[in-house]
N, C-alpha and C positions, 0 to 999 in steps of 0.2 A: 179229438178234433176233427171235426168233419171238412173232407178236402172241397177247397174252393173249386169254382163253375170248371167244367173243362178239363179235370184232372184225372188221371187214371192212375192207381197203383203201378209203379213200377217194377219190371220184374228184375229182382236182383241180380239174377244169373246173367242179364245182360252187362254187369260192370266187370272190370278189369279186376284180377286177382288184387291189383296194387290198392285198389278202392275199396274192394272187400275187406282189406286187414282194416283200412284206417277206420272204414264205416264199422266196426264190430268194436274198435280201441272208442271211438266216440260214444257208443250206446255202453259202454263200460263206464266212461264219466259220469255222463247223467244217469245212469241206473240208480233209481228203478223206471224213471223216465225213457221213454223211447224216440226213435228217430224212423221216420217214415219217409221214404221218397216219392214224389208222384211225378209222372210224366204230363207235361202241359204243353202243347202247341198253341200258343196266343201270341199273335203277333203285337199286342196292347204291350207286351211286359218289355221294360226297357233292357232288362239284365237278361243272360242265358240261366241263369241260376236265383233262385230267391228262396230266403228260409223266412219263416213265423213260426214263434213260439205260442203257444198255448197258454193264456195266463191261468187257468183254474188247473191242468192237467201237468203243465211244464213239459209236454210232449214237443216234439220239434217235428215241421212240415218242411221237406226241400222239395222246392218244385222248380222241375227241370226242363228244359227246352232240349227237342230231339237231339239239335245239331252236340248237347253237351254230355250224351249220356257216355262217349268215349273218349271226352275231354279229360286226362286224368290232372292236369294240372288245375282245371277249374273246380271240379269236384273234390279234388284234395282239399285246397284252399280252403273252400267252405267247410268240408269235415273238421279240419284243423283249426278252425277259427274254435270248434267245440274241445279238442284237446287241450287248448294251449292255457286253458284254465289252468291245468296241472302245473304249469310252468312259470306262469306270468299272471298275478293276480289281475282281476277287472278294479284298475285305481281310480277311475274316471267317473265323477258323476257330474251332470252338468243341471243348473237350475232353469237356463231357458234353452228351447230349441230354436234359436236363432244362427247367427253366424259364429257364438260363443259354443252354441250346440257342436256346430262344424268341427271347430279347433278342438275343441274337448276330446270329440271322439277321434280326431287325427292323433291328438298326443297318446292316446292309448294304442292307436294302431300302428305308432311309431315303434311300441314295445311289443305288438302281437305278431306282425307281418314280418321282423328281423327274423322271429322265431319259425314262425311258418315256413318262409322262404329256404331256410337253413335246414328244418324237419323235410322239407320234400327232397333238397337234396342230399340228404343223410340217407332216406331212404332209395334213393338212386333216380329219380326221377329227373329227366332233361330236360332244361326250362330254357328255351328262346328267349332270353331278356330281352334282347333287341326285338323282336317282333311282339311282345305284349305292349311296348309305346311306338310301335309302326307308323302309326298316324298321328303322332303327338303334335308334330308341327302345324297340321293343316286343324287341330283341332282346340289347341291352348289358348288361341287368339292374343293379340299384341294386348300389352298394359295399356290401361287407360288412367285418366289423368288423376281421378281419385283415387285413393290408397283402399277405401272401402270398396271398389268395383272391381279389384286385382286380387281380393282375398283367396279367392278360387284357384287362381294362378301360383299364389306362394304355396299354398296347401300341394298342389298337384308337383312343383319342383320340389318343395320339402319331400315329399313323399318318394320322389324320384332318387333324391340325394342320399336319403336315407338308406333305400333298400336296394336299390338298382344303380350306383355310380359309375358302372360302365356306360351305359344307356344316358346318364347326363352329361358325361365326357363327350358321347357322340353328336349330342345335340348341345354345346355348351356354346358354340358360337351363335347358335339362333337364338338361345335366350339372351345372350346378352346382346344382342340386334333387337330383338323382340319383347323380350320383358326383363330387362334390366332391375329394373326396381324390385320385381318381384324374387329374381334371382339373387338379389346381395340380401332381402331380407330371408328367403328360405336359407342362405347361405349360414346367415347369422342364427337362426333357429338352430340350425342342424350341428352348429359348434358347438354345441352342450352333448351332442350324442357320440358315445365312441362307435366306431367302426365294427362293432360286434354283436351278440345277443349278451341284451341286460339282464343276469339270474336273479340276484341277491334283491331282497324287498327294498331295502337301504337305499342301494344302488339306484334303481329304479324310480325309486320316489323323487331321490335326491334329484336325477335327471330331467325329472317332467318338471318338478318345482321350478327347476333352473330355466328350464324352456319358456313355462308359464312366466314369469318374469323377464324374458325377453322379448315376448308378447307384449307386456304390459308398457316395455320402454318404447317400444314400437307403437303404440298406440297414443303414448303420450306424446313422441314426437310429431305425429300426424294431428296433433290437436283434440286427437278424443281422449281428454283427461278424466272425462266420467266414468270411462270404463276399466272396471279392477277384475281382471280375471282371476287373481290370487283369490276372490271372494266369490265369482261366477262360476267358477269351476271348483268342484270338490273333490280334492285328492285324500284316498285312503291314508289314514295316519301311519307311522311305523314306528314302534317303541321297542325301545330294551327294555330288558327287565329291572333294572334299576331305576329307570323311569316310571315304571308301574308302582313300584313301592312308594313314590313319592306324592304330593298333595297336586288335587289334581289342578288348583289353581295355579300350580308353578311351572306347568307343563303345558296347560291350555290357557288360551285367553276367552273370556265370552264378550263378544262384538254384538251390543242390541243394535238393531235396525240400521244392519250392514248394508241391506241388500232391500229395494222396492222391488214387487214381483212389478213388471212391465203391462201383464196383461188387464190386472186388478188394483194395481198401485196398493197391494197390502206388503206393510214392513216384514221383512224377515230378518231371523237372527242367526250367529253364525259363531260357532266354534273353531276355534283357528290354533293350531300349534304356534308355541310363543317363540321357537327358535328360528321360524321362518313367516310367520304371519300369513300361512295358507292356510285357506278353509278346510275343514273335513268334515265339519256338518252344518248343513242349512235347515233351521226349523222355526214354528212359529209357537208361541204360548201366549196366554194374557200378561199383558202391561206389569200386574201386579203378582206376579209368579217369578219376574227374572231376579229380585232382590234373593227372594228364598233360595233358587238356584244358584246364585253366587255364594252366597252362604253354605251351599252343599258341597260345592266345588272346595271350598276351604276346609271342610272337615274330613271329607274323605280321600282316600290313596286314587291315585289316574285309575289301578284296574277295577278297583270297588265302583267309581264314578262310571266308567266304561260300560261294566258289566250291569251294573244296576238301570242304567240308559237305554240298554240294549245299540249300543254304539261298537261299529264293527271294529277290529286295527289289525293288523300286520305285527308280527313279530321281527326284531332286527335280526 
C-alpha cells in the first residue's frame, strides 16, 4: 500500500514501550500481513488517528497526527482494535451503509470497546475517563422533535452507558434535561448488556440479537414499521455440535425476497436462524434456484450445508 499524500513513515523509536509492545502483538495477530505507522500533519483530518486496510494485501496503514504520537490511550485503543479479534469475533455485517449501518457498527462496538478499555487498564494504563467526554454537554446537542434526528444522540449515550458508567452518572442530570428521550431509549438498549466483558460466542450473540430486537421495538413505536433490523443487520450464527448434525432446514429458515436493496431495488434473500428469526446471511440468486436450494437444505446436515455454501459460523 502506498502512503497517502503528506504522510511519512513514523520512526517507531518515538513510541513508548507500552505502545511498542501492543504494536508487536497486533502484528502477530494479522501475520503475515503488516502494520505501518505514518506521521501525517494534515488539518483536514477529523480524527488524530486514521486506519486503512489495503483491499489487496491486507496490510494496515495507521496515520497519526503529531499530537497523537505520545498519546498512549488513543494509540493503544487503535491497535487493540486489531488485537480484539482474538477475543471477540466480528459478529456484525450490515446490508446498508446508512443509519442501519451506524447501529450495526455500534452493536459490534459495545462488545469490542468493553474489552479494549478493560485491556488498557489490565496493562496498567491510567485513563481519565471524565476527560474523554469533557465537552459532551457542549457537543451532543438537545433532543429534536423527530426520532430519526435523535439516533446519533441515542448512540452516543448508549456508548457512554456501556463503557463509561461513571461518566454517565456525572452527566445524568444534563441528559435528563436536554436528551430525555434519547437517554430513555439508550437505557432500554443497554439494559440487555451485562456490566462486564462478554467472552463466550453464545452470550455475545444472544445479547446482540436481544439489543437488535429492542431497536426493532423502538422503530415500531416511532411508526417506522417497515424497518426490520433483524434482517438488515446480519449476525454471525453460533451453533452447538448437536445442531450441526441436524438437517439444515431444522435450524435455518430460507426467507426469499426478505430485503429490497434501497439503492437499486434489487430483492435479496435471507437465511435466518429459526430460533430467533435473526438474519445470518444475505444473498442474491436467480428465482429458479430458490426451490433447489430449499431442497438442498432439507437433504443436508447443517454442517454439510454451511461448509458447502462457504457460510461462516461460530461454535457454542
